[in-house]
Every structure is written in C-alpha cells, then in structure tokens.
N, CA, C, O and the ligand as a Tripos MOL2 file, in Angstrom:
@<TRIPOS>MOLECULE
protein
  225   223    57     0     0
PROTEIN
NO_CHARGES

@<TRIPOS>ATOM
      1 N          23.5240  -41.3290  -16.2230 N.3       1 MET1
      2 CA         22.6500  -40.7880  -15.2190 C.3       1 MET1
      3 C          23.3380  -39.7510  -14.3190 C.2       1 MET1
      4 O          24.4570  -39.9920  -13.8670 O.2       1 MET1
      5 N          22.7300  -38.6650  -14.0620 N.am      2 SER2
      6 CA         23.3260  -37.6340  -13.2050 C.3       2 SER2
      7 C          22.4300  -37.3080  -12.0360 C.2       2 SER2
      8 O          21.2760  -36.9070  -12.1890 O.2       2 SER2
      9 N          22.9830  -37.4900  -10.9020 N.am      3 LEU3
     10 CA         22.1910  -37.1650   -9.7290 C.3       3 LEU3
     11 C          22.1990  -35.6660   -9.4630 C.2       3 LEU3
     12 O          23.1870  -34.9810   -9.7290 O.2       3 LEU3
     13 N          21.1470  -35.1940   -8.9630 N.am      4 PRO4
     14 CA         21.1210  -33.7260   -8.5870 C.3       4 PRO4
     15 C          22.1600  -33.4010   -7.5130 C.2       4 PRO4
     16 O          22.2990  -34.1710   -6.5620 O.2       4 PRO4
     17 N          22.8740  -32.3220   -7.6260 N.am      5 PRO5
     18 CA         23.9890  -32.0020   -6.6620 C.3       5 PRO5
     19 C          23.4250  -31.7400   -5.2850 C.2       5 PRO5
     20 O          24.1340  -31.9660   -4.3040 O.2       5 PRO5
     21 N          22.2260  -31.2900   -5.1500 N.am      6 ASP6
     22 CA         21.6930  -31.0040   -3.8400 C.3       6 ASP6
     23 C          20.6590  -31.9660   -3.4290 C.2       6 ASP6
     24 O          19.4960  -31.8330   -3.8100 O.2       6 ASP6
     25 N          21.0500  -32.9620   -2.6420 N.am      7 ARG7
     26 CA         20.0610  -33.8960   -2.1010 C.3       7 ARG7
     27 C          19.3700  -33.3090   -0.8440 C.2       7 ARG7
     28 O          19.9000  -32.4110   -0.1910 O.2       7 ARG7
     29 N          18.2330  -33.8210   -0.5470 N.am      8 PRO8
     30 CA         17.4370  -33.2130    0.5590 C.3       8 PRO8
     31 C          18.0720  -33.4680    1.9210 C.2       8 PRO8
     32 O          18.6360  -34.5350    2.1670 O.2       8 PRO8
     33 N          17.9790  -32.5210    2.7630 N.am      9 CYS9
     34 CA         18.3820  -32.6540    4.1810 C.3       9 CYS9
     35 C          17.5990  -33.7870    4.7960 C.2       9 CYS9
     36 O          16.3930  -33.8820    4.5710 O.2       9 CYS9
     37 N          18.2440  -34.6620    5.5740 N.am     10 VAL10
     38 CA         17.5670  -35.7950    6.1920 C.3      10 VAL10
     39 C          16.5510  -35.3390    7.2420 C.2      10 VAL10
     40 O          15.6720  -36.1140    7.6190 O.2      10 VAL10
     41 N          16.6500  -34.1740    7.6890 N.am     11 ARG11
     42 CA         15.7740  -33.6420    8.7270 C.3      11 ARG11
     43 C          14.6490  -32.8200    8.1570 C.2      11 ARG11
     44 O          13.4930  -33.0690    8.4990 O.2      11 ARG11
     45 N          14.9160  -31.8830    7.3330 N.am     12 CYS12
     46 CA         13.8730  -30.9240    6.9630 C.3      12 CYS12
     47 C          13.5890  -31.0080    5.4540 C.2      12 CYS12
     48 O          12.5890  -30.4550    4.9960 O.2      12 CYS12
     49 N          14.4120  -31.6600    4.7010 N.am     13 GLY13
     50 CA         14.1460  -31.8250    3.2400 C.3      13 GLY13
     51 C          14.6450  -30.7750    2.4100 C.2      13 GLY13
     52 O          14.4670  -30.8110    1.1930 O.2      13 GLY13
     53 N          15.2940  -29.7850    3.0060 N.am     14 ARG14
     54 CA         15.9070  -28.7230    2.1910 C.3      14 ARG14
     55 C          17.1590  -29.2110    1.5570 C.2      14 ARG14
     56 O          17.7010  -30.2170    2.0160 O.2      14 ARG14
     57 N          17.6630  -28.5790    0.5380 N.am     15 PRO15
     58 CA         18.8960  -28.9840   -0.0780 C.3      15 PRO15
     59 C          20.0320  -29.0680    0.9010 C.2      15 PRO15
     60 O          20.1940  -28.1940    1.7530 O.2      15 PRO15
     61 N          20.8340  -30.1340    0.7850 N.am     16 GLN16
     62 CA         21.9510  -30.2610    1.7280 C.3      16 GLN16
     63 C          23.0550  -29.2770    1.4210 C.2      16 GLN16
     64 O          23.2330  -28.8120    0.2950 O.2      16 GLN16
     65 N          23.7740  -28.9900    2.4610 N.am     17 THR17
     66 CA         24.9590  -28.1260    2.3440 C.3      17 THR17
     67 C          26.1520  -29.0460    2.5510 C.2      17 THR17
     68 O          26.2080  -29.7650    3.5480 O.2      17 THR17
     69 N          27.1200  -29.0350    1.6140 N.am     18 PRO18
     70 CA         28.2590  -29.9740    1.6610 C.3      18 PRO18
     71 C          28.9430  -29.9640    3.0090 C.2      18 PRO18
     72 O          29.4220  -31.0070    3.4530 O.2      18 PRO18
     73 N          29.0060  -28.8300    3.6760 N.am     19 ALA19
     74 CA         29.7160  -28.7190    4.9330 C.3      19 ALA19
     75 C          28.9580  -29.4400    6.0660 C.2      19 ALA19
     76 O          29.5500  -29.7840    7.0890 O.2      19 ALA19
     77 N          27.6570  -29.6640    5.8780 N.am     20 PHE20
     78 CA         26.8390  -30.2060    6.8970 C.3      20 PHE20
     79 C          26.1450  -31.4860    6.4870 C.2      20 PHE20
     80 O          25.1810  -31.9180    7.1180 O.2      20 PHE20
     81 N          26.6380  -32.0780    5.4370 N.am     21 ARG21
     82 CA         25.9720  -33.3580    4.9840 C.3      21 ARG21
     83 C          25.8350  -34.3310    6.1650 C.2      21 ARG21
     84 O          26.7220  -34.3860    7.0180 O.2      21 ARG21
     85 N          24.7470  -35.0930    6.2250 N.am     22 PRO22
     86 CA         23.6150  -35.0210    5.2270 C.3      22 PRO22
     87 C          22.5440  -34.0350    5.6780 C.2      22 PRO22
     88 O          21.3480  -34.2810    5.5180 O.2      22 PRO22
     89 N          22.9850  -32.9330    6.2350 N.am     23 PHE23
     90 CA         22.0020  -31.9270    6.6360 C.3      23 PHE23
     91 C          22.1760  -30.6880    5.8320 C.2      23 PHE23
     92 O          23.0940  -30.5780    5.0200 O.2      23 PHE23
     93 N          21.2470  -29.6980    6.0660 N.am     24 CYS24
     94 CA         21.3220  -28.5330    5.2910 C.3      24 CYS24
     95 C          22.0030  -27.4050    6.0740 C.2      24 CYS24
     96 O          22.3860  -26.3870    5.4990 O.2      24 CYS24
     97 N          22.1490  -27.5930    7.3740 N.am     25 SER25
     98 CA         22.7610  -26.5510    8.1900 C.3      25 SER25
     99 C          23.2000  -27.1210    9.4830 C.2      25 SER25
    100 O          22.8940  -28.2620    9.8280 O.2      25 SER25
    101 N          23.9610  -26.2710   10.2360 N.am     26 ALA26
    102 CA         24.3850  -26.6950   11.5170 C.3      26 ALA26
    103 C          23.2060  -26.9160   12.4720 C.2      26 ALA26
    104 O          23.2630  -27.7570   13.3690 O.2      26 ALA26
    105 N          22.1390  -26.1420   12.2570 N.am     27 GLY27
    106 CA         20.9740  -26.2680   13.0760 C.3      27 GLY27
    107 C          20.3750  -27.6190   12.9860 C.2      27 GLY27
    108 O          20.0770  -28.2260   14.0150 O.2      27 GLY27
    109 N          20.1800  -28.1270   11.7940 N.am     28 CYS28
    110 CA         19.5960  -29.4460   11.5960 C.3      28 CYS28
    111 C          20.5620  -30.4790   12.1670 C.2      28 CYS28
    112 O          20.1120  -31.4340   12.7990 O.2      28 CYS28
    113 N          21.8330  -30.3320   11.9760 N.am     29 LYS29
    114 CA         22.7670  -31.2770   12.4530 C.3      29 LYS29
    115 C          22.7110  -31.3620   13.9680 C.2      29 LYS29
    116 O          22.6660  -32.4610   14.5210 O.2      29 LYS29
    117 N          22.7120  -30.2190   14.6530 N.am     30 ASP30
    118 CA         22.6390  -30.1360   16.0710 C.3      30 ASP30
    119 C          21.3030  -30.7970   16.6060 C.2      30 ASP30
    120 O          21.2940  -31.5480   17.5800 O.2      30 ASP30
    121 N          20.2320  -30.4670   15.9190 N.am     31 ARG31
    122 CA         18.9710  -30.9280   16.3490 C.3      31 ARG31
    123 C          18.8980  -32.4440   16.2210 C.2      31 ARG31
    124 O          18.3550  -33.1270   17.0890 O.2      31 ARG31
    125 N          19.4540  -32.9650   15.1200 N.am     32 ASP32
    126 CA         19.4400  -34.4050   14.9780 C.3      32 ASP32
    127 C          20.2440  -35.1050   16.0730 C.2      32 ASP32
    128 O          19.8680  -36.1720   16.5580 O.2      32 ASP32
    129 N          21.3570  -34.4770   16.4460 N.am     33 LEU33
    130 CA         22.2040  -35.0390   17.4840 C.3      33 LEU33
    131 C          21.4690  -35.0210   18.8160 C.2      33 LEU33
    132 O          21.4790  -36.0010   19.5600 O.2      33 LEU33
    133 N          20.8080  -33.8480   19.1150 N.am     34 LEU34
    134 CA         20.0000  -33.7430   20.3240 C.3      34 LEU34
    135 C          18.9290  -34.7420   20.3860 C.2      34 LEU34
    136 O          18.6900  -35.3320   21.4400 O.2      34 LEU34
    137 N          18.2440  -34.9700   19.2560 N.am     35 ASP35
    138 CA         17.1720  -35.9320   19.2390 C.3      35 ASP35
    139 C          17.7200  -37.3480   19.4830 C.2      35 ASP35
    140 O          17.1170  -38.1610   20.1840 O.2      35 ASP35
    141 N          18.8730  -37.6020   18.8820 N.am     36 TRP36
    142 CA         19.4950  -38.8890   19.0420 C.3      36 TRP36
    143 C          19.8450  -39.1290   20.5070 C.2      36 TRP36
    144 O          19.5810  -40.1950   21.0650 O.2      36 TRP36
    145 N          20.4460  -38.1100   21.1110 N.am     37 LEU37
    146 CA         20.8070  -38.2430   22.5570 C.3      37 LEU37
    147 C          19.5580  -38.3990   23.4260 C.2      37 LEU37
    148 O          19.5560  -39.1340   24.4140 O.2      37 LEU37
    149 N          18.5230  -37.7070   23.0420 N.am     38 ASP38
    150 CA         17.2990  -37.7280   23.8210 C.3      38 ASP38
    151 C          16.6790  -39.1400   23.7240 C.2      38 ASP38
    152 O          16.1370  -39.6320   24.7130 O.2      38 ASP38
    153 N          16.7480  -39.7880   22.5680 N.am     39 GLU39
    154 CA         16.2150  -41.0540   22.3880 C.3      39 GLU39
    155 C          17.0730  -42.1510   23.1210 C.2      39 GLU39
    156 O          16.5810  -43.1990   23.5400 O.2      39 GLU39
    157 N          18.2910  -41.8410   23.2260 N.am     40 ARG40
    158 CA         19.2290  -42.8230   23.7560 C.3      40 ARG40
    159 C          19.6260  -42.4630   25.1800 C.2      40 ARG40
    160 O          20.8030  -42.2490   25.4710 O.2      40 ARG40
    161 N          18.6640  -42.4000   26.0410 N.am     41 HIS41
    162 CA         19.0150  -42.0920   27.4410 C.3      41 HIS41
    163 C          19.4900  -43.3520   28.1540 C.2      41 HIS41
    164 O          18.9070  -43.7800   29.1500 O.2      41 HIS41
    165 N          20.5590  -43.9340   27.6220 N.am     42 VAL42
    166 CA         21.0870  -45.1840   28.1850 C.3      42 VAL42
    167 C          21.8340  -44.8730   29.4680 C.2      42 VAL42
    168 O          21.7950  -45.6720   30.4040 O.2      42 VAL42
    169 N          22.4940  -43.7690   29.5380 N.am     43 VAL43
    170 CA         23.2520  -43.4720   30.7650 C.3      43 VAL43
    171 C          22.8640  -42.1010   31.2710 C.2      43 VAL43
    172 O          23.5290  -41.1070   30.9800 O.2      43 VAL43
    173 N          21.7360  -42.0530   32.0610 N.am     44 PRO44
    174 CA         21.2260  -40.8560   32.6000 C.3      44 PRO44
    175 C          22.2460  -40.2490   33.6210 C.2      44 PRO44
    176 O          22.7950  -40.9530   34.4690 O.2      44 PRO44
    177 N          22.4560  -38.9840   33.5020 N.am     45 GLY45
    178 CA         23.3790  -38.3460   34.4440 C.3      45 GLY45
    179 C          24.7960  -38.3670   33.9730 C.2      45 GLY45
    180 O          25.6720  -37.6990   34.5230 O.2      45 GLY45
    181 N          25.0070  -39.1420   32.9470 N.am     46 GLU46
    182 CA         26.4160  -39.2100   32.4450 C.3      46 GLU46
    183 C          26.4920  -38.7170   30.9930 C.2      46 GLU46
    184 O          26.4430  -39.4860   30.0330 O.2      46 GLU46
    185 N          26.6120  -37.4110   30.8980 N.am     47 VAL47
    186 CA         26.7020  -36.8360   29.5930 C.3      47 VAL47
    187 C          28.1390  -36.5160   29.2740 C.2      47 VAL47
    188 O          28.7830  -35.6870   29.9180 O.2      47 VAL47
    189 N          28.5880  -37.1580   28.3210 N.am     48 VAL48
    190 CA         30.0300  -36.9530   27.9280 C.3      48 VAL48
    191 C          30.1180  -35.9940   26.7410 C.2      48 VAL48
    192 O          29.8730  -36.3530   25.5890 O.2      48 VAL48
    193 N          30.4760  -34.7760   27.0780 N.am     49 LEU49
    194 CA         30.6540  -33.8420   25.9920 C.3      49 LEU49
    195 C          32.1420  -33.4890   25.8830 C.2      49 LEU49
    196 O          32.7680  -33.0450   26.8450 O.2      49 LEU49
    197 N          32.6630  -33.6910   24.7320 N.am     50 ASP50
    198 CA         34.1090  -33.4740   24.5740 C.3      50 ASP50
    199 C          34.3420  -31.9950   24.2470 C.2      50 ASP50
    200 O          34.2900  -31.5820   23.0880 O.2      50 ASP50
    201 N          34.5950  -31.2250   25.2810 N.am     51 ASN51
    202 CA         34.9040  -29.8390   24.9760 C.3      51 ASN51
    203 C          36.3520  -29.6410   24.5500 C.2      51 ASN51
    204 O          37.2910  -30.1240   25.1820 O.2      51 ASN51
    205 N          36.4820  -28.9470   23.5070 N.am     52 ASP52
    206 CA         37.8620  -28.8390   22.9640 C.3      52 ASP52
    207 C          38.6620  -27.8130   23.7370 C.2      52 ASP52
    208 O          39.8920  -27.8140   23.6880 O.2      52 ASP52
    209 N          37.9940  -26.9640   24.4300 N.am     53 GLY53
    210 CA         38.6960  -25.9380   25.2270 C.3      53 GLY53
    211 C          39.4430  -24.9690   24.3900 C.2      53 GLY53
    212 O          40.4620  -24.4240   24.8160 O.2      53 GLY53
    213 N          38.9630  -24.7410   23.2100 N.am     54 GLY54
    214 CA         39.6820  -23.8350   22.3140 C.3      54 GLY54
    215 C          39.2610  -22.3560   22.5900 C.2      54 GLY54
    216 O          39.4740  -21.4460   21.7890 O.2      54 GLY54
    217 N          38.6690  -22.2060   23.7510 N.am     55 ASP55
    218 CA         38.1850  -20.8190   24.0880 C.3      55 ASP55
    219 C          39.2810  -20.0290   24.7640 C.2      55 ASP55
    220 O          39.2510  -18.7980   24.8010 O.2      55 ASP55
    221 N          40.2070  -20.7190   25.2750 N.am     56 ALA56
    222 CA         41.2950  -20.0430   26.0920 C.3      56 ALA56
    223 C          42.0100  -19.0170   25.2280 C.2      56 ALA56
    224 O          42.9330  -18.3500   25.6960 O.2      56 ALA56
    225 ZN         17.7040  -29.2580    7.2580 Zn       57 ZN57
@<TRIPOS>BOND
     1     1     2 1
     2     2     3 1
     3     3     4 2
     4     3     5 am
     5     5     6 1
     6     6     7 1
     7     7     8 2
     8     7     9 am
     9     9    10 1
    10    10    11 1
    11    11    12 2
    12    11    13 am
    13    13    14 1
    14    14    15 1
    15    15    16 2
    16    15    17 am
    17    17    18 1
    18    18    19 1
    19    19    20 2
    20    19    21 am
    21    21    22 1
    22    22    23 1
    23    23    24 2
    24    23    25 am
    25    25    26 1
    26    26    27 1
    27    27    28 2
    28    27    29 am
    29    29    30 1
    30    30    31 1
    31    31    32 2
    32    31    33 am
    33    33    34 1
    34    34    35 1
    35    35    36 2
    36    35    37 am
    37    37    38 1
    38    38    39 1
    39    39    40 2
    40    39    41 am
    41    41    42 1
    42    42    43 1
    43    43    44 2
    44    43    45 am
    45    45    46 1
    46    46    47 1
    47    47    48 2
    48    47    49 am
    49    49    50 1
    50    50    51 1
    51    51    52 2
    52    51    53 am
    53    53    54 1
    54    54    55 1
    55    55    56 2
    56    55    57 am
    57    57    58 1
    58    58    59 1
    59    59    60 2
    60    59    61 am
    61    61    62 1
    62    62    63 1
    63    63    64 2
    64    63    65 am
    65    65    66 1
    66    66    67 1
    67    67    68 2
    68    67    69 am
    69    69    70 1
    70    70    71 1
    71    71    72 2
    72    71    73 am
    73    73    74 1
    74    74    75 1
    75    75    76 2
    76    75    77 am
    77    77    78 1
    78    78    79 1
    79    79    80 2
    80    79    81 am
    81    81    82 1
    82    82    83 1
    83    83    84 2
    84    83    85 am
    85    85    86 1
    86    86    87 1
    87    87    88 2
    88    87    89 am
    89    89    90 1
    90    90    91 1
    91    91    92 2
    92    91    93 am
    93    93    94 1
    94    94    95 1
    95    95    96 2
    96    95    97 am
    97    97    98 1
    98    98    99 1
    99    99   100 2
   100    99   101 am
   101   101   102 1
   102   102   103 1
   103   103   104 2
   104   103   105 am
   105   105   106 1
   106   106   107 1
   107   107   108 2
   108   107   109 am
   109   109   110 1
   110   110   111 1
   111   111   112 2
   112   111   113 am
   113   113   114 1
   114   114   115 1
   115   115   116 2
   116   115   117 am
   117   117   118 1
   118   118   119 1
   119   119   120 2
   120   119   121 am
   121   121   122 1
   122   122   123 1
   123   123   124 2
   124   123   125 am
   125   125   126 1
   126   126   127 1
   127   127   128 2
   128   127   129 am
   129   129   130 1
   130   130   131 1
   131   131   132 2
   132   131   133 am
   133   133   134 1
   134   134   135 1
   135   135   136 2
   136   135   137 am
   137   137   138 1
   138   138   139 1
   139   139   140 2
   140   139   141 am
   141   141   142 1
   142   142   143 1
   143   143   144 2
   144   143   145 am
   145   145   146 1
   146   146   147 1
   147   147   148 2
   148   147   149 am
   149   149   150 1
   150   150   151 1
   151   151   152 2
   152   151   153 am
   153   153   154 1
   154   154   155 1
   155   155   156 2
   156   155   157 am
   157   157   158 1
   158   158   159 1
   159   159   160 2
   160   159   161 am
   161   161   162 1
   162   162   163 1
   163   163   164 2
   164   163   165 am
   165   165   166 1
   166   166   167 1
   167   167   168 2
   168   167   169 am
   169   169   170 1
   170   170   171 1
   171   171   172 2
   172   171   173 am
   173   173   174 1
   174   174   175 1
   175   175   176 2
   176   175   177 am
   177   177   178 1
   178   178   179 1
   179   179   180 2
   180   179   181 am
   181   181   182 1
   182   182   183 1
   183   183   184 2
   184   183   185 am
   185   185   186 1
   186   186   187 1
   187   187   188 2
   188   187   189 am
   189   189   190 1
   190   190   191 1
   191   191   192 2
   192   191   193 am
   193   193   194 1
   194   194   195 1
   195   195   196 2
   196   195   197 am
   197   197   198 1
   198   198   199 1
   199   199   200 2
   200   199   201 am
   201   201   202 1
   202   202   203 1
   203   203   204 2
   204   203   205 am
   205   205   206 1
   206   206   207 1
   207   207   208 2
   208   207   209 am
   209   209   210 1
   210   210   211 1
   211   211   212 2
   212   211   213 am
   213   213   214 1
   214   214   215 1
   215   215   216 2
   216   215   217 am
   217   217   218 1
   218   218   219 1
   219   219   220 2
   220   219   221 am
   221   221   222 1
   222   222   223 1
   223   223   224 2
@<TRIPOS>SUBSTRUCTURE
     1 MET1         2 RESIDUE 1 A MET
     2 SER2         6 RESIDUE 1 A SER
     3 LEU3        10 RESIDUE 1 A LEU
     4 PRO4        14 RESIDUE 1 A PRO
     5 PRO5        18 RESIDUE 1 A PRO
     6 ASP6        22 RESIDUE 1 A ASP
     7 ARG7        26 RESIDUE 1 A ARG
     8 PRO8        30 RESIDUE 1 A PRO
     9 CYS9        34 RESIDUE 1 A CYS
    10 VAL10       38 RESIDUE 1 A VAL
    11 ARG11       42 RESIDUE 1 A ARG
    12 CYS12       46 RESIDUE 1 A CYS
    13 GLY13       50 RESIDUE 1 A GLY
    14 ARG14       54 RESIDUE 1 A ARG
    15 PRO15       58 RESIDUE 1 A PRO
    16 GLN16       62 RESIDUE 1 A GLN
    17 THR17       66 RESIDUE 1 A THR
    18 PRO18       70 RESIDUE 1 A PRO
    19 ALA19       74 RESIDUE 1 A ALA
    20 PHE20       78 RESIDUE 1 A PHE
    21 ARG21       82 RESIDUE 1 A ARG
    22 PRO22       86 RESIDUE 1 A PRO
    23 PHE23       90 RESIDUE 1 A PHE
    24 CYS24       94 RESIDUE 1 A CYS
    25 SER25       98 RESIDUE 1 A SER
    26 ALA26      102 RESIDUE 1 A ALA
    27 GLY27      106 RESIDUE 1 A GLY
    28 CYS28      110 RESIDUE 1 A CYS
    29 LYS29      114 RESIDUE 1 A LYS
    30 ASP30      118 RESIDUE 1 A ASP
    31 ARG31      122 RESIDUE 1 A ARG
    32 ASP32      126 RESIDUE 1 A ASP
    33 LEU33      130 RESIDUE 1 A LEU
    34 LEU34      134 RESIDUE 1 A LEU
    35 ASP35      138 RESIDUE 1 A ASP
    36 TRP36      142 RESIDUE 1 A TRP
    37 LEU37      146 RESIDUE 1 A LEU
    38 ASP38      150 RESIDUE 1 A ASP
    39 GLU39      154 RESIDUE 1 A GLU
    40 ARG40      158 RESIDUE 1 A ARG
    41 HIS41      162 RESIDUE 1 A HIS
    42 VAL42      166 RESIDUE 1 A VAL
    43 VAL43      170 RESIDUE 1 A VAL
    44 PRO44      174 RESIDUE 1 A PRO
    45 GLY45      178 RESIDUE 1 A GLY
    46 GLU46      182 RESIDUE 1 A GLU
    47 VAL47      186 RESIDUE 1 A VAL
    48 VAL48      190 RESIDUE 1 A VAL
    49 LEU49      194 RESIDUE 1 A LEU
    50 ASP50      198 RESIDUE 1 A ASP
    51 ASN51      202 RESIDUE 1 A ASN
    52 ASP52      206 RESIDUE 1 A ASP
    53 GLY53      210 RESIDUE 1 A GLY
    54 GLY54      214 RESIDUE 1 A GLY
    55 ASP55      218 RESIDUE 1 A ASP
    56 ALA56      222 RESIDUE 1 A ALA
    57 ZN57       225 GROUP 0 **** ****
C-alpha cells in the first residue's frame, strides 16, 4: 500500500508542504496557532512570545 505523498492540510485541505506539516503553508500554520491561542485565553494579559531577537 502506498500513501499519497501530499496529505491534505489540516486547516484548508490543500496538499501539505513538508516544511509546514501538517499545514500547506506558513499562513495556515500561523492561523492555526492564532486560533489556538484565541481559544485558550487562560492567561489574559500575559502573552508570552519568544522573540529570537535575530533582527539586530
Ligand atoms: Zn492550508
């Protein structure tokens, strides 16, 4: 049995991109994270974003 190489994105159903599995793109990945954060408002006012500071 051989599975198809491109499984559907868990968000939009488009073929996944290996770099963004299980999503098809960075957009879907970000949106999923935002949705997850939005649903989990366990600590309002305390958003911990780990900035790498690689901008310097
Ligand atoms: Zn997608």
